[in-house]
C-alpha positions as CSV (number, residue, x, y, z in Angstrom):
1,X,0.0,0.0,0.0
2,X,1.3,3.4,-0.9
3,X,0.8,6.1,1.7
4,X,0.3,9.8,1.0
5,X,3.4,11.8,2.1
6,X,2.1,15.4,1.7
7,X,-1.2,16.9,2.6
8,X,-1.2,20.1,0.6
9,X,-1.2,18.7,-3.0
10,X,-4.3,16.6,-2.3
11,X,-7.5,17.7,-4.1
12,X,-10.3,19.4,-2.2
13,X,-12.4,16.2,-2.5
14,X,-10.7,12.8,-2.1
15,X,-11.9,9.6,-3.7
16,X,-12.1,6.5,-1.6
17,X,-8.8,5.3,-3.0
18,X,-7.0,8.6,-2.0
19,X,-8.7,8.6,1.4
20,X,-7.7,5.0,2.0
21,X,-4.0,5.9,1.3
22,X,-4.2,8.9,3.7
23,X,-5.8,6.7,6.5
24,X,-3.8,3.6,5.8
25,X,-7.0,1.6,5.2
26,X,-8.1,-0.3,2.2
27,X,-10.6,1.2,-0.2
28,X,-13.4,-1.2,0.8
29,X,-13.1,-0.1,4.5
30,X,-13.3,3.6,3.5
31,X,-16.5,2.9,1.5
32,X,-18.0,1.0,4.5
33,X,-17.2,4.0,6.8
34,X,-18.9,6.4,4.3
35,X,-21.9,4.1,3.8
36,X,-22.3,3.9,7.6
37,X,-22.1,7.7,7.9
38,X,-19.0,7.4,10.2
39,X,-16.6,9.1,7.8
40,X,-17.8,12.5,6.6
41,X,-18.4,12.3,2.8
42,X,-20.4,13.6,-0.1
43,X,-22.2,11.2,-2.4
44,X,-21.9,12.0,-6.1
45,X,-23.9,9.5,-8.0
46,X,-22.5,6.1,-7.0
47,X,-19.2,7.6,-5.8
48,X,-18.2,8.8,-2.4
49,X,-16.1,11.9,-2.1
50,X,-14.4,12.9,1.2
51,X,-13.7,16.6,1.7
52,X,-10.0,16.9,2.6
53,X,-10.5,19.2,5.5
54,X,-13.4,17.2,6.9
55,X,-11.2,14.1,6.8
56,X,-8.5,16.0,8.7
57,X,-11.0,17.1,11.3
58,X,-12.4,13.6,11.6
59,X,-9.0,12.1,12.2
60,X,-8.2,14.7,14.9
61,X,-11.6,14.0,16.6
62,X,-11.0,10.3,16.5
63,X,-7.6,10.8,18.2
64,X,-9.3,12.8,20.9
65,X,-12.0,10.2,21.5
66,X,-9.4,7.4,21.6
67,X,-7.3,9.4,24.1
68,X,-10.2,10.0,26.4
69,X,-11.6,6.5,26.1
70,X,-8.8,4.4,27.8
71,X,-10.4,3.2,31.1
72,X,-8.4,3.6,34.2
73,X,-5.9,6.0,32.7
74,X,-5.5,9.7,33.4
75,X,-5.8,12.3,30.7
76,X,-2.6,14.3,31.1
77,X,-3.5,16.8,28.4
78,X,-5.9,18.5,30.8
79,X,-3.5,19.0,33.7
80,X,-3.9,22.2,35.6
């Protein structure tokens, strides 16, 4: 699998193949996430398109959710 090495040259709307390379998933998994309304996407006919900035925001949100969801561990990012 070939990964994307730079964010800026990506188009405004990513196809499932491009989004899969960004996420490190296979294309079928990206389609499943779109179909389940888990991954933010736009449906154009039969094709799913993922807005580049929405994908970036989604990834950051998933990282926050994962960080807070570990049971029994303290969240050190909110230290006072």
